[in-house]
N, C-alpha and C positions, 0 to 999 in steps of 0.2 A: 278557087281550087277545085279539081275535078273530084268526081265521085270516089268514095272510099272503095277499094277492092280487097277482098280477103284472099290472099294467096297462100300456097303451101310452102312450108319451109323445106329446104333441101337437106337440112340436117335432122336425120331421124332420131338422133340421140337427144335432141333437144324438144321437150314437150311444148305444145302450142300454149300460148298464154290463155288461161281459162276465160271463157266467154259465159256470161249468165244466160241461160236458156229461158224462152218464154214459159209461162206456167199456165195451166189449165184454169178456167173459172171455177171458183169454189175452193181453190187450194190456198188462198190467201187468208191470213188472220191478222187483223189489225192489232198491233201491240200496245200495251199500256203506256200512256203518256206521263212524262215527268210533271210534278206540280210546278206551276209558274210561280214567279216572284211576285209577292203581293205589293201593296201600295205602302209608302212610307207616310209617317204622320204629318210631316211638314215638307212642302215642296223645297227642293233645292234651288237656290238662286244662281243662275247659270249666265256665264258670258261665253260668247262664240267668237273665236279668233279665226277670221276668214269666212266672211259671209258670202262672198261671190264665188266664182269658180264653178267646178263641177259638183262638188260635194256639199259646200256650204249651204246652199239652199235647201237641201234635203235634211240637214241638221236643224235648221230653222223649223222645218215641218214637225220634226219629231219632238223637239223641245216645246213647241207651242200646243201639241196635241197631247202630250204625255202629262198625266196629272202629277206625277212625281217631280216635275220640274217647272221653273218659272224663268223665262228668258228675259233677263233684265238689262243685258248690254251686249253689244256687238262691235268688233273691231276689224277694220280692214283699211290698207293703205291705198285703196283704189276707189274710195267713196264717190268720186266724180265720174267714174267710169260708167258709161250708159249701161253696161252689162251687169254692174253691180248695184245700181241705183234702185231698181225695183225691189230687190232683196232688202236693202237698207230700209226702204219704205215700209216694207211688211214688218220689219222689226220695230221701227219708231211708232207704227200705228197701233201696235200692241203695248206700247208704253216703255219700250226698251230705249236705252241711251246709246249713242253711236261715238266711236273714237277712231281716229285715223292712225293711231300708234297703239300697238298692243301693250305697251308699257303704261299707257294712261288707263287702259282697261284694268290692268293688273292692280292699279293703285285705287281702283274704286272698292271702297269697303262694303259696298252692297252685293258684290260678287263673291259668292262662296267657292265656286268651282268653275272651270273653263272646259270647253271643248276646243281642241286645237285642229283646225281644218286648213293648215298651211302646207306648203310644199315640203317634200321630204327633208331637204337640207336644213329647214328651220325647226324640225321637231325638237332637237336637243335643246337648242338655244332658248325657245319659247317655254319649254317644259321646265327647265331648271330655273328660269326666271319666275315662273308661276308658283312652284313650290317655295322659292325664296319669299315671294309676296303672300304666302299662307294660303294658297288656294289648292284644292283637289283638282286632279287632271284626268280627263279623257282625251286621249290623242288619236287622231286618225291613223289608219294603218299606212305604211309600216310604222312600228314603235319608233325605230330609227334604222339606218342603213349600215351602221358600223357597231360592232360589239362594244367598242369603248364609249360611244354615245349612249348605249343602253345602260352600261354600268354607271355612267355620270348621272343619268336620269334616276335611276334606282337609289344611288346615294343621296341624291337631293331629296327624293321622296322620303327616305328613312330619316334624314335629318329634319325634315319639316313635320314628320309624323302624320302625313296626309295619305290620301288614296291616289294611286296611279293605275290606270287602266287603259287598254287599247281598244278603239272601236273597230272590231271585226264582227260585223253583224252575222256572218254566216255561223260563227262559232256558237251563237245562241240559239240556233234553230232546234226546234223539238226533234226533228227527224235526225239530226246530227247527234244530240245528246242521248236520245233514247236508244239509237243504234250502238252508240259508244258504250252505254251501260251494259246491254246484252253481250257485247264482245267481251267486255271485262268480266262478266260472269261465266265466260267460257262456252257460250252458245254454240260456237263452231270449233271449239277446241283451240289449241295454240295456233296463233297466226304464223303462216309460212311465207306468204308473199303479199306485197301490196303494190297495185299498179294505179297510176294517176295519169289522166289525160286531160289537160286544160287548154281548150282551143278558144282563142279570141281573134277578133278582126279589128285592125286599126289601119286607116289610110295614112299616107305620108303627111297629110295635113295635121294629123293628130300630133305629130312630133314637132310641128312648127307653131303650135298654139301658144306657147310661153317660151321665154328664153332659157329656162331650166329644164324644159321637157327633153327627155332622152339623154341627159348629160350625166357623165360620171361625177364630176365635182361642179359646184356652183357657189360663187362667193367665197371660196376657200373651204367649203365644207362638203362632206360626202353627200352625194344625191343619188346615185346609182338608179336612175330612172329606166330600168329594163323590164322585160316581162316578169321576171320573178318577184321583184320588190313591188311593182305597181299593180298588175293584174292577178297573176297566179298566186301571189301570197295568200289570198283567201283559201284556195284549195290545197296549197301546200301546208298551210297551218291546219286545216281539217284532217289532212291525211296523217300528220304527225300526232294529233290528238286522238284520232280514231285507233290508232295502233299502239298508243301508249298505255301501260297499266297504271293503276293508282288513281288517286282522287282527281276528279275532273277539274280543270281540264289540263291534266298533265301533258307535256309535250315530248315526244320521243326525240332522242338525238340520232344522228346518222353517222356511221363509220365507214371505212373502206370506200370513199367517194371515187367514182369515175364520172368524168363530166365531159360534154361537148357543147359549147356555146357557139351561136351563129347569128349573122345579121343579114337578113334578106332585104329589107327595106332599103331603097336606094338613096333616100334623103340624107344629106349630111348633118342634119340636125340630130340624127340618132347616133350616139357614141356606144350604147349599151346593146345587149342581146335582145332579139325579137323571138328567138327560139332557143330552148334549153333542153338537152337531153341529161338525165341524171340516173345513175345507178348507185346503190349502196346497201349498207346493212343497218336496220334500226336497232338502237340500243333498247331492246326489250326481250323478254324471255324467248329463247330459240333464235335470236338475230334474224327476224324476217327480212327478206330481201325486198328492196324498194326499186321500182322502175318507174320514173316519172318523166313527163314530157309536157312542156308549155310553150305556147307560141301566140303571137299576134298576127300571124299570117294565114289564118284559116278563115274562109268565107262563111264557113258554118261553125257558129259558136256552140260548144259542148263542152261539159264537164262531168268527168266520170271517175269515181274512185272504186276500184274492186279490191276486196280483201279476201285471200284465200286462207283457209284454216284447215287443221287436220280432220275436221268432222263437218265441213261445210263451207260455204261462201257467203259473202256479203257485198252489198253494193250501195253507193250513195250517189244520186245525180240529181239532187233537188229534193228528193224523198229517199228514205232508206229502205233497203229490203235485206231480209236475212234468210239464207237458204240452208237451214241445218239438215245434214244428211238424214233421210228417212222420215222427216217431219214436214208439216205445212210450212209454206213460206210465211214469214212474218213481215208485215207491212208497217212502216213508220211514216205516216203522212206528215205533211208540214203546212200549217196554216198561218205560219209567221208573215207578218206584213211589215216590210222594211220601211222605216221613216214614217209610220202611221200612228205613232204614239203609244205602241205596245212592245218596243224593242226590248228583248230579253237582256241584251248587253247593256243598255241604258239603265234598265230597271236593276240589274245586278249592281251597276255603279252606285245607283241611289241607295240600295241597301248597305252597301259598303260604307258610304259616307255616313248614313244616319244610324246604322246599327252595328258598325265595326265588323261586318262579314268580309271575307276575302272575295274580291270581284272575280267574275267569271273569266275575264281576260287580263288578270293581274300582271303587272309589269314583269315581276320575277319569272313568270311562266313563259310568256310571250316573247321575252328577250331571247329565248332559245331558238325561235324562228329566224331572227335576225342573224344569230350566230351561224345556224345552218346555211342560210343563203350566202353570207359572206365567205363561208368555208368553201362553198361551191365555187365562187369566183377565185379563191386562192388555189384550189385544187386544179383549176383550168389555167393557172398561172396568168390570169387576167386576159387570156388569149381569146378574142371573139372573132372567128373567122368570117369574113365577107362571103356571101353566097349570092348567086344570081337570083333575082325575083322570079325569073321564069321556073326555076326549081320548085318553087311552092306548089306547082300544079300536081307534082308527084310526092308531095310531103306527107300526105296521110298514108300512102303505101309504105314509105320509109319508116314511119312511126310504128305501123303494125308489124313490119319485119323486125324493127329493133325490140319491140316488146315480146315478140315470139322467141327470139334469140337471147333475150335478157342482155342486151349488150348496147353499145353506142353505134351511131352511123358509121364511124370511121372503122369499126371492126366487122361491118357486114361484108358478105361476100354474094354478089358483087358489091363493091363499095361505091356509094354515090360519089360522082366526080367532085361535088362541092365539099364533101366531108374529109 
């Protein structure tokens, strides 16, 4: 993609999207950090379902390094795959048992809880089975891709009386939660607008790595492997949590949706969107306006959430910043290390299992993210417009123009040919 260029809007009545200005040295004040979750008295005996693939090996690392857990079993139906074998050996060398069928793992009485690192379309099936087997569940994002699946998972959790949480590591970041606390305290007044830009890069080969990759349905189940559920769900979730009032991590709903979904990658393996433009109003006091964009077509990966309040501004881009009008900038640093044995989401899950606390990423809350993304598809009438890959060279400029005018590419003047 070419360099981003900041142009001027031809609509004088439409204010430019606020940009956060640089600040001078000495103006930053580091904010107070939230207290971390402590250790539980007895480690939780965990089983990992899905030990290969992209995320499974990272979960092995967290479980083996985190003193709140003991990895006692792993399951994968590809144990003979050369790509899976080294991770299986890591597990067995630490005393864990291996199963080629997740049902066998769920029947193991030594397993108290499971982490589900399986493809999207299997989340409901395995989660419901795990609860029926009396296990607590920590499932990889997304929780599921259809609201009905989330409801079935919540019902199964309630019937079993167990803990259900979603592994969304960014939600547990200190910078995220500390910034949210200050926003809820009214540090910049009522929130007026929220901007999200989530830029990712994926080659065509990414969508050819597995038979389910990029597919709408797989084996008769909802899969919806597009940019919203796969990559951008991290930052869509953070956006909805940052703007939501109430006990953390409340998740704001979105009304009055307007949507533009596009597919730029040329590979036939991709059935879903690789670019999503979304506008709407958040179900929070004052109905803040939401303008969000996500894509896997950006050669420069960057994730930025900007929040505009009546009395200042805020930003999250891996660290948090608060710009209250007339006051020093507040800095919310982040020393969270993903999958290094100190995961706040994992530790919150441990506290929920051992002490009955509500997990940070509780099913009942995070299910609202699935509902939001599914509503985006429905608002678009499941229409994903094909667009030429060559147009991605100017995609950054289109994003900036759409944010300035608070609208979708199809409403821009002049309108991009592909929109």
